N, C-alpha and C positions, 0 to 999 in steps of 0.2 A: 474690686471683688464683684460688683454688679455685672461688669462685662463678662466675667468668667461664668457666672450663673446663667446668663442669657445664652451663651454658647452651648452649655451643656443641655439646657432645656430644648433649644431648637434642634440639637442633634438627635435627641430622643424622638421628637416629632417627625423628623425626616425619615427615620426608619419605620415609622408606624403606618405610613400611607401604603395602600395596596398598589400593586403593579398591574396596569392594564396591558392587554396583549392584542386585542382585535383591532384597535385603532391604527390607521395609517398616519405617520408623522412626517412633518417637514422639519428637518434638523439642520442646524448650522453651528459652527464652532466659533467662539469669540475668545479673545484674550483681553482680560481686564487688569488694570493696575491702578495705583493711586494717581497716576498721571492721566489715565484713560478710564474713568470710573463709570461711564454710562454707555450702554449699547441698546439698540432698539431692534425689534423684530416684529413686523406687522404692527398691531395695536399695542404691543407689550414693550415695556422698558425695564431694563435691569440696572440697578444702581449699586455700586460697591459701598458698603457701610464701613467695614473694617477687615483688615488682615490680622490674624493672631500670630503669624510668624512660625506656626507649627503645623502648617498644612491645612488650615481652615480659612474660609472667607465668608463673611456675613453679607447677605444681599437683601435689598428691598425690591419688590416687583410691583409694577403698576400697569394698569390697562387704560389707555386713552387719558392718561393723567391722573387716574384715580387709584390710590393705594389699595392693593388687594392682598398683600401678605409679605412675609419675610422668611428667610431660611438660612441655614449654614451648610455650605458644601465642603466636602472633604477631599483631599488629594487622592487620586486613583479610586474614585467612588464607583462601586459596582451597581448600586441600585439607583433608580430614577426617583426624583422628587416631583410629585404631581401637585398642581394648583389650579384654581379657577374651574372647579368641577371637572377636573381631569382633562381640561382643554390644552394645558401646557405642561411640559415636564422638562427637567434639566438635571445635570449631574456634573461634578468636577472631575476632570481627567488629569489635570496637572496644576496643582496649587502649590505655590512656593512653600517649601519646608526648610527653613534656614538651618535646622539641625543637621541636615545631610548635605548641605552645600559645601563646596571647598572654601578655604579661608577667604580667598579673594572674592567669592561670590556672596559672602555674608553682607556686603555693603550694597548689593543690588536691590532695587525696588521690588517688593513682592509682586507676583503676578498670579492670575488665575485663568487657566484655560478651561472653559466650560462648554458643554454641548447643550444647546437650548432648542427644544423641539415644540412646535405648535401642531395642534390637530389639523390634519389635512382634509379639506372638504373634497368631495368627489371631483369637482371641476378644477382643483388646484393641486399641482405637483411641481411647483417651482422652488428653487433655492439657489442663492448666490453666495459666492465666497470672494474675499478681498484680501490681498497681501501687499505689504509695502516693505521695501528695502532700500538702503543707500549703499553707494560704492565703497564707503569707508565709515569708520566710527569716529575718527578724529581728523580735523582738517586744519591746515594753515589758512589764514584769513583770505589770502588771494586765490585759494583753490575753488574750483567749481564743485558744487554738491549735486550729484546725479541721483535722482530718486526714481525708482522703478516700481510700478504698480502692476499687479496682475489681477484681472477681473475674470472670474470663472462662473459659468452657469453649470451648477452641479445638479440641477433638477431635471425634470423630464419634459418640460415644455419650453418654448421660446420665451425669453424675457425682453420686453421692449422699454423704450424711454429711460435708458440708463443715464444717469448724470453723475459726474465726479466733481467734487469741490475740495480744494487743498487749503489747509491753514498752515502757512509756512512759519508761523511764530516769529515774524519779523524779518525772515530772510526774503531776498528779492526774487520774485517769481519772473522767469524769463519766457515762459511758454503758456499759452492758454490750452486747457484740456478740452477734449471733444465732449459734446453733450447730446443727449437724445438718441444714442445709438442702441442697437439691439444685439442680443447674442442667442444663437440657436442652442438647443439643449446639448450638454456635454462639450461645449467649446469654451475657449478663453480668449482674452485680448490683453496685450501688454501695452502700457503707456509709460512714457519717460518724460520727466520734467527736469530742468536744470535750474538750480538756485545759486545765489551768491550772498555772501554776508553783507549786511548793510553798512553804510558809511559810519554810523554810530552804533557800537555794540552795546547791547543791554545786559548781557551776561555771558558766561562761558559755555552754555549749552542751549540747544534749540530742539523743541519737540515738534516734529513735522507730522501732521495728522491729515488723513484723507477720509472724506465722507462720501459714501456711494448711496445713491437712492434710485429706486426703480418703481414702476407701477405694477402692483400685483393683480391677481385675477379678480379681486373685488373692486379694482379701480382706485384703491388707495395707495399711498406711498409707503414703501419699506425702506429702512435705512440701515447702513452698516458702516462702522468707523474703525479704522486701524491707524496706528501711529508708530513712529520710530524717533529715537532721540540721538542726536549727534553732539559732539563737543569740539571746542577749539583747543588745539594743541597748546600746551603751556608755552608762552612766548620766550621765556628767559632760560638760558642754559648757563650754569656757573661751574667753574673748575678751579681747584686750588692745588698748587704744587709747592713743595718745600724741599730744602736740602735734606737728604735722607740720613746722613751721618755727619757728626762733627765732634771735635774735642771740646772739653769744657772751656768756656771763654772764647771759643771761635765763632765767627759770624755765621748765622744761618739765614739763607735767602728764601723769601716767600713771594710768590706771585699769584694773583687771582684774575681769571679771565671771565668776563660777563658778556654774553652775546645775545642779541635780539634776533631770533630766527623768524619773526613775523614781518609782514610788510607794512606795519603801522608803527609810528613812534611809541615808545613805552617809557613811562616815568619809573625810575628804579632807585631804590635805596639799598646799599650794600653795607652789611655789618659783619665785622670779623673780630676775633679776640686772640690774645697771646696764650700759648700753653702755660701751665703753671711752672714756675721757676725759670721763666724767660723774661728778658728785659728788652724793651724796644730801643733801637739805636736812633737817637734824635737826628732829624734832618734826612732820613732815608725813606719816609713815607711819601707815596705819590701825591702830587698836588700840595706838597709842603704842609701836610696836615699833622696835627699833634695827636690825633686819635686814629682809629681804624674804621671810621664810618664815612661813607660817601653817598652823595645824592647827585644824580645826573639823569639826562634823557638820552636814550639810545634810539637812533634813527633806524629805519628798516634795514635789517641784516647788518647792523653795526656792532662792533665788538670793542670793549674797553678793557684794558689790562692795568691793574694797579699792583704795586709791589712795596715791600718794606724789608728791613733787616732786623734781626734780633739776636741776642746772645744768651746761650744756656748757662745757668748757674749751678746745675746739679746733674750728676752722672745718672744715666738710666735711659729707659725707653719712654718717650713722651708722645702722647697723642695730640696732634694739632687740632683745635676746634674747627668744626665745619662752618664756613661762611654762610650767612643767611641773606637772602635777597628778597626784598619786598617790592612788588610791581603793581601798577595800576593801568589796566587797559580798557576796562569797561565800567569805570566808576567805583570799583571795589578793590581795596588793598588785599593782596594775597601774598603770603610768605612761604618760601620754600628754602631748602638748604642744599648744599652741594652733595653730590654722590661720592666725591673723592674722599679717600680715607688715608691720611698722612701720619706715619709714625716716624719720629725723629730719634735716632739712637745717638746718645751722647756718651763719649768715652773719656777716660782720663789717661792721656799719654799713649794709648795703644788703640789702633783701629784695625778692622779686618774687612776683607772683601769676600763675599760669598758668591760662589758659582754654582747655580742650581741645575739639576736635571729635572725640570718641572714635570715633564711628561713621563709616564712609565716607559721603561725599556722592554720592548716585546721581543722575546726569544722564541723563534718558531722553526720547526723542521720543514724543509721544502726540498723534495727530490734528493734526500740524503744529506743535504748541507744544512748547517746551522747558521741562521742569519740573526744578527744583532742590530736592531735599529736604534741609533743613538742620537741625542740632541742635547745641547747645553746652552744656557743663557747666562751671560756674565753681567753682574751688577757693578755699579761704580761706587766709589767712596768720595769723601770730601777732600782728603789729602792726596789721593791717588786716582788715576784714571786708567782703566783697562779697555783696550779696543782690540778686535771688533766687539760689537755687542752680541753677536750670535755666532755660534760654532755648530757645525753639523758634520759628524764623522761618517755619515752615510751607512751603506749596508756592507757587512763583513761576514765572512765565514770563519770556521775554526782555523786558528793559526795565522790569520791575516793581520796585517798592521795597516791602519788607516793612513791616508796621506797626512803629512804634517800640517798643522794649522798654527800660524804665527799669531802671538798675542803681544800687544805692546803695553807695558806697565810704565806709566809716567808719574814721577814724584812731583806733586804740586805743593808739598809741605815746606816747612821752614828749616828742615834739617835732613841729613842723610838718613835713609831707612834701610833696614835689613828685612827682606821679604822671604818667608818660608811658606810651605804649603802642607796641608793635611786634609784628610777626607773622612767623612762620617757616612756610614752605610750599614745596611744589614747584609752580612756576608763579606767576602773579600774580593769581589769581582773588580772593583775600581782600584783597590790598593794594588792588585796584581797587574792590572791591564793598562793603567794610565801611566804615560811616560812624559816627562818634561825635559827638554834638551837631551833626549836619548837616554836619560837615567831614570831610576825609580823615583816615585813621588817623594819618598822619605829623604832622599839625598839632595833634593832641590833647595838651594838658597842663593840669593843674589842681593848684592848691595847696590843701591841706586842713590846717587847724589841728588841733592835738591835741584829742581828744574831740569833734571835729566831723565832719560828713559832707557829701558832695556826691552829686548824683544826675544823672549824664549819661545820655543815651539813645543806644541803639545801633540801627542799622537796616542792612538788607542790600539793596543795589541791584544787580540783575542787568544786566550790560552787554548792550546790544542785539546786539553783534557777537560774543558769546561762542559758540564752536563746538567746544570740546573735550568729547567724550562719553567720559568715563572717571571712575573713582573719584578723589575729591580729599579730602585731609585737610590740616589746618593747625593751628597753635598760636598763640594770641594771648597776649602777655606784657605785664603791667602792671609797671612799674618804680617803686619808691617810694624817694626819697632824702630824707634829713633836711636841712631848710633852716631858717634863722633866721626 
């Protein structure tokens, strides 16, 4: 509560000061954050006290090490705040307001971009600016970090004796920066340094800061500091794959791939779990383990694959848990989970194969002809396999029939199956236009003996009177029933 009262009181004081107009000012723009809390300009130093997260930042101001006052600056402030007998003034032009940030931005460290101006003496009209950037935000450990600095003289006189000093936060500096150079008014100079990650990593991110100093018209040193933070790409990628469909009591196969994408060895712990209503098949777990937990070290760019088998005990759609991987690369254990999402459909005596038209079918008029762009993707089942995995009917006009596309349905089950087909859609385009073995969709049926296959062909015939111009999607379903 005390912090909130201080903010309100300082805010009132800020607007109470008069605005001077006749004085000439030497202005510079600085970016402050909780990682870069201090900037200096001439004899004055600004220090960040606190961000409130709602567009305000509290500052302490000192002159030659002596505290002279404090204030609160507001995002997009229009009025100047004056201090030290109107010798200095400043305002906030971009203070982080987390209420208006996108969701992903709410985790970013708050920052305050402020304009700080000092009273310009008749003989002084100099001002410098500094910016720093890196070629990437995230790096593999064996990659080189390229840091670019731009030094600008934005004042009206030449500035001499400019020095640059880099704090690489533990990164290995490969180049010495120039010192003691000058810049004419209105000119700039770019410098580049190349850094590498150290042999021993101390954390997953590094804050590179550059300090620039120069001699002002009074013969004293002015300072300006800018920084940029980079991070190491997470070293471990993990993927999990399971059988998509099975009958009750039938074996479901699971494999997990863990890969080290960095150039350093990584200590890894992998933990997985069975879905509810599944039983582990003894003797099928990689490394002859009785559980689903592994500890191992992955060398640079090495991959390890583990697998196991399980049996479903209940019909339904079951979500397989995501595996968790814990790794240690810089003395700290970090846990992450797989991005893969596996759903296992368990049936009782009947399974089906879905053939999706995942992308919308665009129907458009071009030079008087009606074109239909079609695509289809065929999924596989546990007891049956359908190939190829991809069919594309191409471009057709009214009345055209596509070239036939052969598909192979193979029975891997333990009995003969009768396969029929049906389709679900909005409207009747696919029901009218799709043909299997030259016949309509509804008349298709084929019996396939176990360990045998059949190869029907599919074609698409565009009705001559089709006139609906809109996106269309549909789902073709193959039903497989066990028969004697």
